[in-house]
C-alpha positions as CSV (number, residue, x, y, z in Angstrom):
1,M,143.8,50.2,21.9
2,Y,145.8,53.3,23.2
3,D,147.3,53.8,19.8
4,E,143.8,54.3,18.4
5,I,143.0,56.8,21.2
6,K,146.2,58.7,20.5
7,K,145.5,58.8,16.8
8,N,142.0,60.1,17.4
9,I,143.3,62.9,19.7
10,I,145.9,63.9,17.2
11,N,143.5,63.9,14.2
12,N,140.4,65.4,15.9
13,F,141.9,67.8,18.4
14,F,145.6,68.7,17.8
15,N,145.5,68.7,14.0
16,T,142.2,70.6,13.9
17,Y,143.2,73.4,16.3
18,Y,147.0,73.5,16.5
19,L,148.9,72.1,13.6
20,W,150.7,74.8,11.6
21,S,150.1,77.4,14.4
22,C,152.7,80.2,14.4
23,V,153.4,81.9,17.7
24,L,156.0,84.0,19.4
25,T,156.3,81.6,22.3
26,K,155.5,77.9,22.4
27,N,153.7,78.5,25.7
28,T,150.9,80.3,23.8
29,V,149.9,77.0,22.1
30,I,150.5,74.9,25.3
31,G,148.4,77.3,27.4
32,D,145.5,77.0,24.9
33,I,145.8,73.2,24.8
34,K,145.6,73.2,28.6
35,N,142.5,75.5,28.5
36,R,140.6,73.5,25.9
37,C,141.6,69.9,26.8
38,P,139.3,68.2,29.3
39,F,142.3,66.1,30.5
40,E,145.3,67.0,32.6
41,V,148.2,68.1,30.4
42,E,151.9,68.7,31.2
43,T,154.9,69.4,29.0
44,N,158.7,69.1,29.4
45,T,160.7,72.3,29.7
46,D,161.2,72.7,25.9
47,N,157.5,72.0,25.2
48,D,158.5,69.2,22.8
49,I,156.8,66.4,24.7
50,L,153.2,66.8,25.9
51,T,151.9,64.3,28.4
52,M,148.1,63.8,28.7
53,N,146.6,62.0,31.6
54,L,143.2,60.5,30.6
55,G,142.6,59.0,34.0
56,D,142.6,55.4,35.3
57,N,146.4,55.4,34.9
58,I,146.1,56.0,31.1
59,I,148.9,58.4,30.2
60,I,149.8,59.3,26.6
61,D,152.8,61.2,25.4
62,F,152.7,63.3,22.2
63,N,155.9,64.5,20.5
64,L,155.6,68.1,19.2
65,T,157.9,69.2,16.4
66,W,158.5,72.9,16.3
67,E,160.1,74.9,13.4
68,K,161.9,77.9,14.5
69,K,162.1,80.9,12.1
70,V,163.4,84.4,12.3
71,N,161.2,86.8,10.3
72,V,162.3,89.9,8.5
73,N,162.1,92.0,11.6
74,N,164.4,89.6,13.5
75,I,161.6,88.2,15.6
76,V,161.7,84.5,16.4
77,V,158.5,82.7,15.5
78,Y,157.7,79.0,16.3
79,K,155.5,76.9,14.0
80,L,154.1,73.6,15.1
81,V,154.8,71.3,12.2
82,N,154.1,67.8,13.5
83,I,152.4,66.0,16.3
84,C,152.9,62.3,16.8
């Protein structure tokens, strides 16, 4: 049952608003997720694992895959390329 909930959150929330986001800091995306999400959200120090607490001891982890690129101005940009 939780796999279906996780898939729904990925398809209807993360993929809709955040997949392929390009940002200067990962915290920009994480902060927006925390702002929009109705559930408690925490991440690890690298912002690669997002833990969502749905209540009633239902906790789901999401793995975030970031692509790191350096643009022509030598500015590091992070792109969120996968959420699973």
